[in-house]
N, C-alpha and C positions, 0 to 999 in steps of 0.2 A: 539576606544570605543568598548567595548564587547557587544555581543548579549546574553541576559539572557532568560532562559526558565521559563515560569510561568504556573501554573496549578491552577484551581479553585477547591476548595474542595466541593463546593455546586453543580456546574453543570458539573464538569469534563472537562471544556474548557481548552485546552492547546494551548499556543502560544508563540511566541518569541518577545522580546522587545529589541531594540537597545538603550542602555543607557550608560551614563557616569559611571565610577566607583564610583564617588562622589554622584550620585543620590540616593535617598532613594528608597528601594523596593516598587513596586506598591502594593496596598492593595485592590483596588476595581476591580472586574471582569468586563471587557468591555462587556461581553455577558449578564450576568444576573444582574449585578449591586451590588451584595452582597460583603461585605468585607471579603471574604474567600479565597483570592488569596495568593498563596505562591510561592516563587522563588525556583526553582529547582537547585540542585548542578549538574553541568555538568561535562563531562570528559575533556573538554577543546579542543583546536584546534589540529588538526593532523599535528604535526611537527615531521619530521624524522631527527634525527642526528645519523647516523650510518656509519660504514665503515671507510675508510682511510681519507676521507676528506669531507668537507661540500660544495661541488660545484654542480652546476646545472647539469653538465655532469656526475655526479656519478650515477644518477638514469635514464639513457636513456632507452627508451623502446626497446623491443626486435626487432621490425621492423627497428628502426634506427640502431641498432647494426649490423643487417644482411645486411642492405644497405651499411653501412660503410665498412664491410668486402668485399663486392662484388666490391667496388671501389678500394680497395687496390692493386689488381693485375694489374689493368689498369695503375695506377700510376707508378708501377715498370717496366712495358713493354714499357714505352715511349722511343722513339729513342733518342740516345745521338747525339748531333750535335757538331762537331769540327770545329771551325771557321777557323783555319789556317791549311790547308792540302796542302803540296807542290804539289801533283799530281793534285789537283783541281785547284790550281792557274795557273799551267802550261797549263792545258787543256783550261782554260778560256782565256789565253792570246794568244792562237793560236799556241803554240809550240807543236810538236808531241812527243818529247822525254822528259823523266823526267831527273832529275840530275843523278840518279843512272845509267840510260841507257847511258848518255853522258860519265860518268866516265869509264864504261866498254868498250865503243867504243874507247876511247882514249888509254886505256891500251892494247887493241888488236893491235893497229897500231904501 
């Protein structure tokens, strides 16, 4: 339901009224009581449809954009974890030599 602007020509009282589109315009001023009320033609609601898309994220504030840029390098610098490293498994099992060291020791003998 839209909100309509009204103005009284007798007392210059201006107000808004929340009405259905099917309701008839008001005629009697609530302030002075005279039938000199008229409905004003407004500009309508402020709806923005511009740019490449009509998504909420298209119109982010500058503070949000600067905070998002500050978070980007942190995500890129995160350390990579390799689950299966042969040297790590050998060290954790109590052996002191890795497979490559064992091969080189055998080839020397």
